[in-house]
C-alpha positions as CSV (number, residue, x, y, z in Angstrom):
1,M,33.4,10.4,-5.6
2,N,34.6,7.0,-5.5
3,F,32.2,5.3,-3.4
4,G,33.6,2.1,-3.6
5,K,37.4,3.1,-3.1
6,K,35.5,5.0,0.4
7,L,33.5,1.8,1.5
8,A,37.0,-0.5,0.8
9,A,38.5,1.8,3.6
10,A,36.2,1.8,5.8
11,S,36.5,0.1,9.4
12,V,33.3,0.2,10.3
13,I,29.7,0.6,8.8
14,G,29.1,3.6,10.2
15,L,32.1,5.0,7.3
16,A,30.0,3.3,5.1
17,L,27.0,5.8,5.6
18,V,29.1,9.2,6.2
19,G,29.9,7.9,2.6
20,A,26.7,8.2,1.5
21,V,25.7,10.9,3.1
22,A,28.7,12.8,1.4
23,C,27.1,11.2,-2.1
24,S,23.8,12.5,-0.9
25,R,24.8,16.0,-0.7
26,R,26.3,16.2,-3.9
27,D,23.0,14.6,-5.4
28,S,20.4,16.4,-3.1
29,S,21.8,19.9,-4.7
30,I,21.6,18.3,-8.3
31,R,20.0,20.7,-10.8
32,S,17.1,19.6,-13.6
33,N,19.9,20.4,-16.0
34,Q,22.6,18.1,-15.2
35,I,21.0,15.1,-15.6
36,P,23.0,13.5,-17.9
37,P,20.7,11.9,-21.3
38,V,21.0,8.6,-21.8
39,N,22.7,7.4,-23.9
40,Q,24.8,4.8,-23.0
41,K,24.3,1.1,-22.2
42,T,22.9,1.5,-18.8
43,T,21.8,-1.3,-16.5
44,V,18.9,-0.7,-14.2
45,V,18.5,-3.0,-10.8
46,F,14.8,-2.9,-9.2
47,W,14.1,-4.5,-6.4
48,H,10.4,-5.1,-5.8
49,G,7.2,-7.3,-4.3
50,M,5.4,-8.4,-6.9
51,Q,3.8,-11.8,-7.1
52,G,1.0,-14.2,-9.2
53,S,-0.4,-12.2,-12.1
54,Q,1.1,-8.9,-10.8
55,E,4.6,-9.9,-11.6
56,K,3.8,-11.0,-14.5
57,A,2.4,-7.5,-15.5
58,L,5.1,-6.0,-14.2
59,Q,7.2,-8.4,-16.1
60,G,4.8,-7.2,-19.5
61,L,5.5,-3.3,-18.5
62,V,9.9,-3.2,-18.6
63,H,9.3,-5.4,-21.4
64,D,7.9,-2.8,-23.2
65,F,10.0,-0.6,-21.3
66,E,12.9,-1.7,-22.8
67,T,12.1,-2.1,-26.2
68,A,11.3,1.3,-26.3
69,N,14.8,2.0,-24.6
70,P,16.9,-0.6,-26.0
71,Q,20.0,1.5,-24.5
72,I,18.5,0.7,-21.3
73,K,18.1,-3.1,-19.2
74,V,15.9,-3.5,-16.3
75,K,17.2,-6.4,-14.2
76,L,14.1,-7.8,-12.0
77,E,14.5,-9.0,-8.8
78,Q,12.0,-10.5,-6.6
79,Q,12.4,-10.1,-2.8
80,G,9.2,-12.1,-1.5
81,N,6.4,-10.3,0.2
82,Y,6.7,-7.1,1.0
83,D,7.7,-8.3,4.5
84,D,10.7,-9.6,2.6
85,L,11.5,-6.7,0.6
86,Q,11.7,-4.7,3.6
87,A,13.9,-6.6,6.2
88,K,16.3,-6.6,3.0
89,L,16.3,-3.1,2.7
90,N,16.7,-2.7,5.8
91,S,19.7,-5.5,7.0
92,T,21.5,-4.1,3.2
93,M,21.1,0.1,4.4
94,Q,24.2,-1.6,6.0
95,S,26.3,-1.5,3.2
96,P,24.1,1.3,1.3
97,K,26.7,0.0,-2.6
98,N,24.8,-3.2,-2.4
99,L,21.6,-1.7,-2.6
100,P,19.5,-1.8,-6.2
101,T,18.7,1.5,-7.9
102,L,15.3,1.7,-7.5
103,T,12.7,-0.1,-5.4
104,Q,9.6,-0.8,-4.3
105,A,8.7,0.3,-0.7
106,Y,6.0,2.1,1.7
107,P,7.8,5.7,3.1
108,G,7.2,4.2,6.3
109,W,10.5,1.3,5.2
110,L,12.7,4.4,4.3
111,Q,12.8,7.0,6.8
112,S,16.2,5.7,8.5
113,A,17.5,5.9,4.7
114,A,16.5,9.3,4.1
115,K,17.5,10.3,7.7
116,N,21.2,8.9,6.3
117,Q,20.5,10.4,3.1
118,L,20.6,7.6,1.0
119,L,17.9,8.4,-0.7
120,V,17.5,10.7,-4.4
121,D,15.5,13.4,-4.3
122,L,13.8,13.6,-7.2
123,K,12.4,17.0,-7.9
124,P,15.5,17.4,-10.3
125,Y,14.1,14.3,-12.5
126,M,10.7,15.1,-12.4
127,R,11.7,18.8,-14.0
128,N,14.4,17.8,-16.3
129,K,13.2,17.3,-19.9
130,A,14.9,14.3,-21.1
131,V,14.3,11.9,-18.4
132,G,10.9,13.8,-16.6
133,W,8.1,16.2,-17.2
134,G,10.1,19.4,-17.9
135,K,7.2,22.3,-17.5
136,H,4.4,20.5,-18.0
137,S,2.5,18.4,-15.8
138,V,3.3,15.7,-13.6
139,G,-0.4,14.6,-14.2
140,I,-0.7,12.2,-11.0
141,K,-3.0,12.8,-8.4
142,Q,-1.5,15.0,-6.0
143,D,-2.3,13.3,-2.6
144,M,-0.5,10.1,-3.9
145,L,2.6,12.5,-4.7
146,D,2.3,14.0,-1.4
147,S,2.0,10.3,0.6
148,A,5.6,9.9,-1.0
149,K,7.2,12.0,0.4
150,I,9.9,11.7,2.9
151,N,9.8,14.6,5.6
152,G,8.0,17.6,3.0
153,K,10.8,16.3,0.1
154,Q,9.3,14.1,-2.8
155,Y,11.6,10.9,-2.5
156,G,8.8,8.5,-4.4
157,M,6.7,8.5,-7.1
158,P,3.4,6.7,-6.5
159,F,3.4,3.0,-8.8
160,N,0.3,0.4,-7.3
161,K,-2.0,2.1,-5.5
162,S,-5.3,0.8,-3.4
163,I,-8.1,1.8,-1.3
164,E,-10.2,0.1,1.2
165,V,-13.5,-0.8,0.0
166,L,-16.3,-3.2,0.5
167,I,-16.8,-6.1,-1.6
168,Y,-20.1,-7.9,-1.5
169,N,-21.8,-10.6,-3.2
170,P,-25.5,-8.9,-4.0
171,T,-26.7,-12.5,-4.2
172,L,-26.6,-13.0,-0.1
173,L,-28.0,-9.5,0.4
174,K,-31.0,-10.4,-1.4
175,R,-31.4,-13.7,-0.2
176,Y,-31.5,-12.7,3.9
177,G,-33.3,-9.4,2.7
178,I,-30.2,-6.1,2.6
179,Q,-32.0,-3.9,1.2
180,K,-29.3,-1.1,1.3
181,V,-25.4,-1.8,0.9
182,P,-24.3,-0.5,3.9
183,A,-23.1,3.1,3.9
184,T,-22.5,3.4,8.0
185,M,-20.0,1.1,9.8
186,A,-24.3,1.1,12.0
187,E,-25.6,0.0,8.9
188,L,-22.7,-2.6,8.5
189,K,-22.9,-3.8,11.9
190,Q,-27.5,-4.4,11.6
191,A,-27.1,-5.6,8.0
192,A,-24.4,-8.6,9.5
193,Q,-26.2,-9.4,12.1
194,T,-29.1,-10.0,10.4
195,I,-27.2,-12.2,8.0
196,Y,-25.7,-14.0,10.2
197,K,-29.1,-14.7,11.6
198,K,-30.7,-15.5,9.0
199,S,-29.0,-17.6,7.4
200,K,-28.8,-19.9,10.9
201,Q,-25.3,-18.9,11.4
202,Q,-23.6,-20.2,7.9
203,V,-22.8,-17.3,6.9
204,V,-21.1,-14.2,8.4
205,G,-21.9,-11.3,8.1
206,A,-19.2,-8.9,7.6
207,G,-15.4,-9.4,7.5
208,F,-12.0,-6.9,8.0
209,D,-9.2,-8.4,5.8
210,N,-6.4,-5.7,6.8
211,L,-6.6,-4.9,11.0
212,N,-4.0,-2.3,11.1
213,N,-6.2,-0.3,8.6
214,Y,-9.7,-1.4,10.6
215,Y,-8.1,0.5,13.8
216,V,-6.7,3.5,12.3
217,L,-9.5,3.7,11.0
218,G,-12.5,3.2,13.0
219,M,-9.9,6.3,15.0
220,K,-9.5,8.6,11.8
221,N,-13.3,8.2,11.6
222,Q,-13.3,9.6,15.3
223,G,-11.4,12.3,14.8
224,Q,-8.2,11.0,15.8
225,N,-5.1,10.5,13.5
226,F,-2.8,7.8,13.9
227,S,-0.1,8.8,16.3
228,S,1.8,8.1,19.7
229,K,-1.1,10.6,21.3
230,I,-3.4,7.8,21.1
231,D,-5.0,6.3,24.0
232,F,-5.4,2.6,23.3
233,K,-7.6,1.9,26.4
234,G,-9.3,5.1,25.6
235,S,-13.0,5.7,25.1
236,Q,-12.8,6.2,22.1
237,S,-10.1,3.3,21.5
238,R,-12.2,0.9,23.4
239,Q,-15.1,2.0,21.4
240,V,-13.5,1.0,17.4
241,I,-11.9,-2.6,19.3
242,N,-15.4,-3.3,21.2
243,Y,-16.9,-2.9,17.6
244,F,-15.3,-5.7,15.8
245,A,-14.8,-8.0,19.2
246,E,-18.5,-7.6,19.8
247,G,-19.2,-9.0,16.6
248,E,-16.5,-11.5,16.8
249,K,-17.8,-12.7,19.8
250,A,-21.6,-13.0,18.3
251,G,-20.5,-14.8,14.8
252,Y,-21.6,-11.7,13.2
253,F,-17.8,-10.5,12.4
254,R,-14.9,-12.2,11.4
255,M,-11.5,-11.2,10.8
256,P,-8.7,-13.8,8.5
257,G,-8.1,-17.0,10.5
258,S,-6.2,-20.3,9.4
259,D,-7.6,-19.0,5.5
260,K,-5.5,-15.8,5.7
261,Y,-7.4,-13.7,3.5
262,L,-11.2,-13.6,3.5
263,Y,-11.9,-13.5,-0.7
264,I,-11.4,-17.5,0.4
265,P,-14.6,-18.0,2.6
266,F,-16.0,-14.8,0.2
267,T,-16.0,-16.9,-2.8
268,N,-17.4,-20.0,-0.8
269,Q,-20.2,-18.1,-0.1
270,K,-19.5,-18.1,3.5
271,L,-19.0,-14.8,3.9
272,A,-21.8,-11.8,2.6
273,M,-18.7,-9.0,2.6
274,F,-15.6,-8.1,3.7
275,L,-13.5,-4.5,3.9
276,T,-10.9,-5.0,2.3
277,S,-7.7,-3.7,-0.2
278,S,-9.1,-2.7,-4.0
279,S,-6.8,-4.9,-5.4
280,T,-8.7,-8.4,-4.0
281,E,-10.3,-7.9,-6.3
282,T,-8.0,-10.2,-9.1
283,W,-7.8,-12.6,-6.1
284,I,-10.9,-13.6,-6.0
285,K,-11.4,-13.5,-10.0
286,Q,-8.4,-16.2,-9.2
287,A,-10.6,-18.2,-7.0
288,A,-14.8,-17.9,-7.5
289,K,-16.2,-20.4,-9.7
290,P,-17.6,-19.3,-13.0
291,G,-20.6,-17.5,-12.5
292,F,-20.0,-16.1,-9.1
293,N,-21.6,-12.1,-8.4
294,Y,-20.0,-9.9,-6.7
295,Q,-19.4,-5.9,-6.2
296,V,-18.3,-3.4,-4.7
297,A,-18.7,-0.7,-3.4
298,A,-17.7,2.9,-0.8
299,R,-16.1,2.2,2.6
300,P,-18.3,2.5,5.3
301,G,-17.5,5.7,6.7
302,K,-15.9,9.0,5.5
303,Y,-12.2,7.5,5.4
304,T,-11.0,5.3,3.7
305,M,-6.8,3.8,3.7
306,Q,-5.3,5.2,0.3
307,Q,-2.1,2.3,0.6
308,G,-0.1,0.7,-1.7
309,T,3.8,1.0,-2.5
310,D,6.0,3.9,-4.5
311,L,9.4,4.2,-6.5
312,Y,12.2,4.9,-4.5
313,L,15.8,5.5,-6.3
314,F,18.8,5.2,-4.4
315,N,22.5,7.7,-4.0
316,N,24.3,4.9,-4.6
317,A,23.3,4.4,-8.4
318,S,25.1,6.5,-11.0
319,A,23.9,9.7,-12.1
320,M,23.9,7.5,-15.5
321,Q,22.0,4.6,-13.4
322,K,19.5,6.9,-12.3
323,A,18.5,9.0,-15.3
324,A,17.9,5.5,-16.8
325,A,15.9,5.0,-13.7
326,F,13.9,7.7,-13.3
327,K,12.6,7.2,-17.1
328,L,11.4,3.6,-16.1
329,M,9.1,5.6,-13.7
330,K,7.8,8.1,-15.9
331,Y,6.9,5.0,-17.7
332,L,5.6,2.5,-14.9
333,T,3.5,5.9,-13.9
334,S,2.4,7.2,-17.5
335,K,-1.3,7.0,-18.8
336,G,-0.7,3.6,-21.2
337,S,1.1,2.5,-18.2
338,Q,-1.3,2.3,-15.8
339,L,-4.4,1.9,-17.9
340,K,-2.1,-2.0,-18.5
341,W,-1.2,-2.4,-15.0
342,A,-4.6,-1.0,-13.4
343,Q,-6.7,-3.7,-15.8
344,K,-4.4,-6.8,-14.9
345,T,-4.0,-6.2,-12.0
346,G,-7.0,-3.9,-9.9
347,Y,-4.9,-1.6,-8.3
348,L,-5.7,2.7,-9.3
349,P,-4.2,4.3,-11.7
350,V,-1.9,6.9,-10.2
351,S,-2.1,8.5,-13.8
352,E,-5.0,11.4,-13.9
353,K,-6.0,10.6,-17.3
354,A,-5.7,6.7,-17.2
355,A,-8.2,7.4,-14.3
356,A,-10.4,9.5,-16.6
357,A,-10.0,7.5,-19.6
358,A,-13.2,5.2,-20.8
359,A,-11.0,2.4,-21.6
360,Y,-10.2,2.1,-17.7
361,K,-14.1,2.9,-16.4
362,A,-15.6,0.2,-19.4
363,N,-13.4,-2.6,-17.9
364,K,-15.8,-5.5,-17.6
365,Q,-13.2,-7.6,-16.1
366,L,-13.2,-6.0,-13.0
367,K,-15.9,-4.2,-11.1
368,L,-13.3,-0.9,-9.3
369,P,-13.5,1.0,-12.6
370,A,-16.8,1.7,-13.2
371,Q,-17.6,2.5,-9.6
372,L,-14.6,4.6,-8.5
373,E,-15.8,7.8,-9.3
374,T,-18.9,7.6,-6.9
375,V,-16.1,5.2,-3.9
376,L,-13.7,8.0,-4.1
377,A,-17.0,11.2,-3.6
378,T,-18.1,8.9,-0.9
379,N,-14.8,8.3,0.8
380,S,-11.8,10.6,2.0
381,L,-8.3,9.1,1.7
382,Y,-6.0,8.8,4.6
383,S,-2.6,7.3,4.7
384,V,-0.9,6.6,8.1
385,P,1.7,9.4,8.5
386,V,6.0,9.3,7.5
387,T,6.5,10.2,11.4
388,K,8.7,8.1,13.8
389,N,8.4,4.7,14.7
390,S,4.5,4.9,12.8
391,N,5.4,2.4,10.5
392,A,6.7,-0.4,12.6
393,T,3.7,0.7,14.8
394,F,0.9,0.4,12.1
395,S,2.6,-3.4,11.9
396,Q,1.9,-4.4,15.5
397,L,-1.1,-3.2,15.3
398,T,-2.1,-6.1,13.6
399,P,-0.9,-9.1,16.1
400,I,-2.7,-6.4,18.7
401,M,-5.7,-6.9,16.9
402,Q,-5.1,-10.8,16.4
403,S,-5.0,-11.3,20.7
404,I,-8.1,-9.0,21.8
405,L,-10.2,-10.3,18.9
406,A,-9.4,-14.3,19.9
407,A,-10.4,-13.6,23.5
408,A,-13.3,-12.3,22.2
409,Q,-13.7,-15.7,20.1
410,K,-13.4,-17.7,22.9
411,Q,-16.0,-15.9,25.0
412,R,-13.1,-13.9,27.2
413,N,-13.7,-10.5,28.7
414,V,-11.3,-8.2,26.7
415,D,-10.1,-5.7,28.8
416,Q,-6.5,-7.8,29.4
417,A,-6.1,-7.7,26.3
418,I,-6.2,-4.2,25.5
419,L,-4.4,-3.3,28.6
420,T,-1.4,-6.1,26.9
421,G,-2.0,-4.7,23.7
422,Q,-1.6,-0.8,24.7
423,S,1.4,-1.8,26.1
424,K,2.8,-2.8,23.4
425,F,1.3,0.2,21.0
426,D,3.2,2.7,22.9
427,A,6.2,0.6,23.8
428,A,6.2,0.6,19.5
429,W,5.8,3.9,18.8
430,Q,8.2,4.8,22.2
431,Q,11.4,2.5,20.5
């Protein structure tokens, strides 16, 4: 099919989607032995949202890939932060011919793309001997592979993954008499109260970087999956909300404020502990003064959030581009690449061999590698289900929680803020 001619002939955007669907139907039935070898010059366009040291690490891996595969040119195109990348994908999906070959994305961003068959089912590529693994094991953690599925199909390959952890200052904990690193939310509250009191309100006991994660994991630890069935004003939900709101009101808990990220007050020793993404370690390293001491532990509670983007391949690409792009996916998820990636960025290795490697565990630049086995043995992984409007509702949770906690900070009754939050929460599920 000549997609360009079909698009030129289209009079409305809907015809473009019809053309994309037709192409993808042909592609969805592809067998692994129909995937062409990459034997000619091919350019792959790769959209991403990595910044700072993470972008530099990605550039390094792509350079190594191009050196090993001189017939493939990768055009790395940085699209801003994750919100910018998501917005660019959403707008470009109206004209599928302008989509990149592959992109970083959360699965929830691409539900409509999957529905309109704009994505490539990666199973045939995984089974292909030339670009994939053939009959061999993929060697990627199964729960991470599963989290990159949309409607049961393996559209994504996990790439930059993180989990929520507790990062704490052992010097401050010792100074204020905390003998044990909190392992439960009750222990976290007690320790935070003690630190705030004994420091004469100069050090906040604990903080939560990601307010949507806080709520979702709070409900999951109460036995409720994230779904439209949650009663936001119900007793279990109020218990989760009030735990945090009471701490904000009293001063021993805090959320990000004008500083935006809690690693800033943490490295300034104004915050003793905070729950955050494991990848925050790299930002602590950049912000902290020489000699600053911190440690990483499992997130208090049974569950922790598994997050981070996957790699997705679009159907608008040529057969050769798809094959070349999947070779890049395989390279980026390999043991060697994931070792480099994890050591430079703080993300978890998605490769099982990389995670088990002595070189990873012996990393002295980051704290998590030596603690990862303990963390994963303590916490079960949870990710936001890929269902209709789940991603939009998950995003809406942050401003909802900010409004409730801001009311608590101002010593106001949070009941009205909870009712307002319920309306926004329910509307997000129903949009």
